[in-house]
N, C-alpha and C positions, 0 to 999 in steps of 0.2 A: 504494500500500500504506500510505502514511503517513496517509491519510484514513480508512482502515479497519483500525486495528490489531487484530490477533487474528483477522481474517477470512481464510479460505482463498481460493485462486484460484477454486476451484469455486463458492464462495459469491458471489464478485465477478462471475463469469460470468452470474449471474442478475439483476444490476441492470439497470434501465432506463437505458441510456446517454444517451438524449435528455433525460430528466428530470434526470439527474445533471449533464449539461453546462449545462442551464439554471440549475440551482442554483449551479454554480461561477461562471457569468457574473453572477448576481445578487450573489453574495458579492464578486466583484471590483468591481462597481459600488458596492456599499455601502462598500467600503474607499476607493474614489476619492472618494465623497461625504464621507466622514469627513475625508479629507485636504483636500478643498476647504473644508470648514467651518473647519479649522485654519488654512488659508491666509487665509480671510476675517478671522479673528481677528488673525492676525499674519503678514502676507505676507513679512516678513523672516526669520522662523523656519522657514517651510514653503515649499518650492519644489515646484512641480508640473511633471512632464515634459510634453513636447508630446503624447505618447500619452494622458496623463491628461486634458489639456485637450480633446483630440478626443473622448474618452469622455464628458466632461462636456457638451460641445456636442451630441453624439448623444443623450444622455439628456434634455437640455432640449428637443430637437426632438421626441422621443417624447412627452414630457409635454405639449407645446403642441399636438400633433396635426399637426405639419408632415409 
């Protein structure tokens, strides 16, 4: 409900859940990539979790075609 303020449950029933979930995953990856850039600038100020490193590795494999 936080993502869709002012929308009713009936309106939300009509969304394409697959498309929505892909958009949420893309949003998460974008956030991780921003944190990675911050880490590369200053590794002492920004710490990444193991899960974030796994996502970065997965994303790099996707981009390299592995």
